[in-house]
C-alpha positions in Angstrom: 148.0 82.1 125.5 149.9 85.4 125.5 149.3 87.4 128.6 149.7 91.1 129.3 152.2 91.3 132.1 153.0 94.1 134.5 156.4 94.6 136.2 155.9 95.8 139.8 158.5 98.1 141.3 160.6 96.2 143.8 163.2 98.7 145.0 163.4 98.7 148.7 162.8 102.0 150.5 165.7 104.1 151.6 166.4 104.5 155.3 165.1 108.0 155.8 165.8 110.5 158.6 162.8 111.3 160.9 160.4 113.9 159.7 161.3 116.3 162.6 164.8 117.1 161.1 163.3 118.7 158.0 162.4 122.3 158.0 158.8 123.5 157.6 159.1 124.3 153.9 160.6 120.9 153.3 157.5 119.3 154.9 155.3 121.5 152.9 157.0 120.5 149.7 157.1 116.8 150.5 153.4 116.9 151.5 152.5 118.7 148.3 154.3 116.0 146.3 152.8 113.2 148.2 149.2 114.6 147.6 149.7 115.0 144.0 150.9 111.4 143.7 148.1 109.9 145.9 145.2 112.1 144.9 144.0 109.9 141.9 143.9 106.9 144.3 141.8 108.5 146.9 139.5 110.2 144.2 139.0 106.8 142.6 138.3 105.1 145.9 135.6 107.7 146.5 133.7 106.4 143.6 134.5 102.7 144.3 133.3 103.2 147.9 130.0 104.8 146.9 129.4 102.2 144.2 130.3 98.9 146.0 131.1 99.5 149.6 128.3 101.6 150.9 125.1 99.6 150.9 122.1 101.9 151.2 124.0 105.0 149.8 122.5 107.0 147.1 125.1 105.9 144.5 125.3 102.3 145.5 125.4 99.8 142.5 126.1 96.4 144.1 128.9 94.4 145.9 132.5 93.9 144.8 133.0 91.9 141.6 129.4 92.2 140.7 128.5 93.7 137.4 125.5 96.4 137.6 123.8 97.7 134.6 122.3 101.1 134.7 119.6 101.2 132.0 119.6 105.0 131.5 121.9 107.7 130.7 123.4 110.1 133.3 121.2 113.0 134.6 122.0 115.8 137.1 120.8 113.4 139.9 123.8 111.3 139.3 126.7 112.8 141.4 129.3 110.1 142.1 131.3 110.8 138.9 132.1 114.4 137.8 131.9 115.4 134.2 129.9 112.3 133.3 129.1 111.1 129.8 125.4 111.2 129.1 125.6 109.4 125.7 125.9 105.8 126.8 124.2 103.8 129.4 126.8 102.4 131.8 127.5 99.2 133.5 129.9 99.2 136.4 132.1 96.7 138.3 134.5 97.4 141.1 137.1 94.6 141.2 138.7 93.1 144.2 141.3 90.9 142.7 143.2 89.8 145.7 142.0 86.3 145.9 141.2 85.4 142.4 140.5 86.6 138.9 137.1 87.7 137.6 135.7 86.5 134.3 133.9 89.2 132.4 131.7 88.3 129.4 130.9 90.7 126.5 128.1 89.5 124.3 128.1 89.9 120.5 126.4 92.9 119.2 125.6 94.4 115.8 128.5 95.9 113.9 127.3 99.5 113.9 127.0 99.9 117.5 129.9 100.9 119.9 130.6 99.3 123.1 133.7 98.9 125.4 134.8 97.8 128.8 137.3 100.5 130.1 139.6 98.8 132.7 141.0 101.3 135.0 143.6 100.6 137.8 143.5 102.3 141.2 146.0 105.0 140.0 143.3 105.9 137.3 145.4 104.6 134.4 143.5 103.0 131.5 144.9 99.4 131.3 142.8 97.8 128.5 139.6 98.1 126.4 137.8 94.9 125.5 135.2 95.9 123.0 134.7 97.5 119.6 138.1 99.2 119.0 140.4 96.3 120.3 138.3 93.2 119.8 135.5 94.0 117.5 131.8 93.3 118.3 131.9 89.5 118.3 132.0 89.4 122.1 133.9 86.9 124.3 135.2 86.0 127.7 138.0 88.1 129.3 139.9 87.0 132.4 140.8 90.0 134.5 143.6 89.1 137.0 145.4 90.9 139.9 149.0 91.7 139.6 151.3 88.8 139.2 148.5 86.2 139.2 149.7 82.6 138.2 147.0 79.9 137.5 145.4 77.8 134.9 143.5 79.7 132.2 140.2 78.0 130.9 140.0 77.1 127.3 138.1 79.5 125.0 139.2 82.7 126.7 139.4 85.6 124.4 142.1 87.4 126.3 143.8 87.5 129.8 144.3 91.0 131.1 146.4 91.6 134.1 145.6 94.6 136.3 148.4 96.4 138.0 146.4 97.0 141.2 144.2 94.6 143.2 141.3 97.2 143.4 140.3 98.4 140.0 137.2 99.8 138.2 135.4 98.6 135.1 133.2 100.8 133.1 131.0 99.4 130.3 129.7 101.9 127.7 126.9 100.9 125.4 126.0 103.2 122.6 122.4 104.5 122.7 121.1 105.6 119.2 118.0 107.3 120.4 115.5 107.2 123.4 113.6 104.5 121.5 116.7 102.3 121.5 116.8 101.9 125.2 115.1 98.5 125.2 117.7 97.1 122.8 120.5 98.5 125.1 118.8 96.7 128.0 119.0 93.4 125.9 122.8 94.0 125.4 123.3 94.8 129.0 121.7 91.6 130.1 124.5 89.8 128.2 127.3 91.4 130.3 128.3 88.8 133.0 131.0 88.8 135.7 131.8 85.8 137.7 134.8 84.7 139.9 137.2 82.4 138.0 136.5 79.4 140.3 132.7 79.7 139.6 133.3 80.0 135.9 135.6 77.0 135.8 133.8 74.8 138.4 136.9 74.6 140.5 137.4 75.0 144.3 137.5 78.6 145.3 140.8 79.8 146.8 141.0 81.0 150.3 139.1 84.2 150.9 141.2 87.4 151.1 141.9 89.0 154.5 138.9 90.9 155.6 139.2 94.7 155.1 137.9 97.4 157.3 137.0 99.6 154.4 137.6 103.2 155.4 134.7 105.5 154.8 135.3 108.3 152.3 133.3 111.3 151.2 134.1 114.7 149.7 134.5 116.0 153.2 136.7 113.2 154.5 138.9 113.7 151.5 139.9 116.9 153.3 139.6 116.0 156.9 141.0 112.4 156.8 143.1 112.5 153.6 146.3 111.1 154.7 144.9 108.0 156.5 143.0 107.3 153.4 146.1 107.6 151.1 148.1 105.3 153.4 145.2 102.7 153.5 145.1 102.4 149.7 148.8 101.6 149.3 148.1 98.0 150.2 146.1 97.7 147.0 148.5 99.5 144.7 151.9 98.1 144.1 154.3 100.8 143.0 155.0 101.2 139.3 158.6 101.1 138.1 159.9 104.7 138.6 157.6 105.4 141.6 160.3 104.5 144.1 161.0 108.2 145.0 157.3 108.8 145.6 157.1 105.9 147.9 160.2 107.0 149.8 158.5 110.5 150.1 155.3 108.9 151.5 157.3 106.8 154.0 159.2 109.9 155.2 155.8 111.5 156.0 154.7 108.5 157.9 152.4 107.3 155.2 153.1 103.6 154.9 151.1 100.5 154.1 149.5 99.2 157.4 150.7 102.2 159.4 148.6 104.6 161.4 148.7 108.3 160.5 149.7 110.4 162.3 152.4 108.3 164.0 153.2 108.7 167.6 156.5 110.3 166.6 155.0 113.0 164.4 154.9 116.5 166.0 151.7 118.5 166.1 153.3 121.2 163.9 154.1 118.6 161.3 150.5 117.3 161.3 149.2 120.7 160.9 151.5 121.5 157.9 150.4 118.3 156.2 146.8 119.0 156.8 147.2 122.5 155.4 149.0 121.0 152.3 145.8 119.1 151.5 143.7 122.2 151.1 146.5 124.2 149.3 147.4 121.4 146.8 143.8 120.5 146.0 143.3 124.0 144.9 146.5 123.8 142.7 145.2 120.6 141.2 141.7 122.1 140.5 143.4 125.2 138.9 145.5 122.9 136.7 142.4 120.9 135.7 140.7 124.2 134.7 143.4 124.8 132.2 142.9 121.6 130.4 141.7 122.0 126.9 141.7 118.5 125.4 142.2 115.0 126.5 144.8 113.7 124.2 147.7 113.9 126.6 145.9 113.5 130.0 144.4 109.9 129.9 146.2 106.7 128.9 147.9 103.5 129.7 150.3 103.1 132.7 153.2 103.4 130.3 151.9 106.6 128.8 151.2 108.2 132.1 154.4 107.2 133.7 155.8 110.0 135.9 153.1 112.5 134.9 151.8 113.0 138.4 150.3 116.3 138.2 148.7 115.6 134.8 147.2 112.4 136.2 145.8 114.2 139.3 144.4 117.1 137.3 142.7 114.6 134.9 141.2 112.8 138.0 140.0 116.0 139.4 138.6 117.3 136.2 137.2 114.2 134.6 137.9 111.0 136.3 137.6 107.8 134.1 138.3 109.8 130.9 139.1 107.5 127.9 142.5 107.1 126.3 142.6 109.1 123.1 142.4 106.2 120.8 139.0 105.4 122.3 137.7 108.9 122.7 139.0 112.4 122.2 137.6 115.1 124.5 137.7 118.8 123.5 137.2 120.8 126.7 135.6 124.2 126.4 136.2 126.4 129.4 136.6 129.7 127.6 135.1 131.4 124.6 136.9 132.5 121.4 138.0 135.6 123.2 139.5 133.6 126.1 136.9 134.8 128.5 135.4 132.2 130.9 132.0 130.8 130.0 129.2 132.1 132.1 125.4 131.8 131.7 124.1 134.7 133.8 124.5 137.2 130.9 126.5 135.2 128.3 125.0 133.8 125.2 127.1 131.7 122.9 127.2 129.8 119.6 129.2 126.8 118.3 129.0 126.4 114.5 129.8 123.4 112.4 130.6 124.4 108.8 129.3 122.2 106.0 131.2 119.0 105.9 133.0 119.8 109.1 131.2 117.7 111.7 133.5 115.8 114.3 135.2 113.0 112.3 134.5 109.7 114.1 133.9 106.1 113.5 131.5 105.8 116.3 129.6 109.0 117.5 130.1 112.5 118.8 128.4 114.7 121.4 128.6 118.1 123.1 127.6 118.0 126.8 127.0 120.8 129.2 128.3 121.0 132.8 128.2 123.6 135.5 131.6 124.8 136.7 131.3 124.6 140.5 130.0 121.1 140.8 131.2 119.7 137.5 127.9 118.0 136.9 125.2 118.0 134.3 122.9 120.9 134.2 119.3 120.7 135.2 117.0 122.6 132.8 113.4 122.9 131.7 113.8 120.7 128.6 115.9 118.0 130.2 118.6 118.3 127.5 122.0 117.8 128.7 123.9 117.3 125.4 123.6 117.5 121.6 125.0 114.5 119.7 125.4 112.9 116.3 122.2 110.8 116.9 120.2 114.1 116.9 121.5 115.3 113.6 118.2 114.7 111.9 116.5 117.1 114.3 119.1 119.9 114.2 118.4 122.8 111.9 120.7 124.2 109.3 121.0 127.9 108.5 120.9 129.3 104.9 124.6 128.7 104.5 124.3 124.9 105.3 125.9 125.5 108.8 124.6 123.9 112.1 124.7 126.6 114.7 124.3 125.4 118.3 123.1 127.9 120.8 124.5 127.8 124.3 122.7 130.0 126.8 120.5 129.9 129.9 117.3 131.2 128.4 115.5 129.7 125.3 116.5 131.3 122.0 113.6 132.1 119.7 111.3 129.2 119.1 112.5 128.2 115.7 116.1 128.0 117.1 115.2 125.8 120.0 116.0 122.5 118.3 119.7 123.6 118.4 119.6 124.9 122.0 121.9 123.4 124.7 120.9 125.0 127.9 123.5 126.4 130.2 123.3 127.2 134.0 123.0 130.7 135.2 126.5 130.6 136.4 129.9 129.6 135.2 130.0 126.6 133.1 132.1 124.5 130.7 131.2 122.1 127.8 133.0 118.9 126.6 133.0 117.6 123.0 133.5 113.9 122.9 134.7 112.1 119.8 134.3 108.2 120.2 136.7 106.3 118.0 138.1 109.5 116.5 139.4 109.3 112.9 143.0 110.1 112.1 142.2 113.7 111.0 140.9 114.4 114.5 144.0 113.0 116.2 146.6 114.5 113.8 145.1 118.0 113.7 143.7 118.2 110.3 140.2 118.6 111.7 140.0 121.7 114.0 137.2 121.9 116.5 135.1 124.9 116.2 135.4 127.6 118.9 132.5 128.8 121.1 131.7 132.3 120.0 130.1 134.9 122.3 127.0 136.8 121.0 
């Protein structure tokens, strides 16, 4: 059976001069570069920790290598993932692939429903997509391995997928057609399975991996304890080819696999400079994320994202676990047609689909509302967080045959409320998602409508 392989970077680190010989500006520049490179790993680990390593936490789903089904869509109460999709109930698994692979089973489902298993490495790259687009809807068993795994593959496996990192995230999306469809989604979710290879094959389990003292992480600790977290995660993330310079830079700053940061040889001034770089560079990444307008160039495979460290960081900050463009295209609305930021305190807006100009997809589309400060779904009196293609029969057309969506904090007049997507009373943004976008969406023949101020 043909396997997906991944070449790990093997270049030895250069012998570097001690940090003290560098000027302050050099330390600041090196710390900025190191932060941009490692930010996606730490941001990813934040979700992994909350989902699989913090029993009793508000976002806990289950232990490592265990598939957890969430039989509902996201609401404002779900805060572990920013800019979440609220179209598809999710199933999650946090992989620890150090000891042995994990077998994931996708059940067969009806042809018209979309589902996928997004496999994301620790760097936040999208490695593969078992499911509708790649494999169809007939289901099958998929063997998910760590980097460089060598072993016997059981018969009947649909595909072997090698992950580039030993910690990885799996997100299963199952299309929900309507609220009445939730019971069917629950039946499908019951067919998702994840077991260790030894349990699947009935063979002796390999030796357990070395015990890990998992470092706690939170939004606050991503500021106050960032560099120890970054160094801790290197043991689970072999460098990609081309990352050698980045790893050398980390080593120069005292950030090495298995090393304590700060080291005894690091001056207090250098420590202060590196801590200040965390705050300054996080703002830089956040500002870069705020300038993103679509997803076509910001999420993708390791090969596609190679060397794009700032893009990768901004994507992780603005919408971690975004899909590769072949799977889903995102149109990000941060400003209106006049380039003014979207705000709900006094602003009222429309988004209009002309006749025959709905988003061209082979699966479904949606427009979802988020508040800008927290990047989460917006609580509102009608519990409506998005408008999607499953709601088309309920949306009203005007006398021109257009579908006009109303984006504002207060309700429009009663006869327009079916087309109302509530905004917060503060700055906001919206994301249009096209799942399995058609060629005309990818090549520019279809133009997404602008958000117009009233």
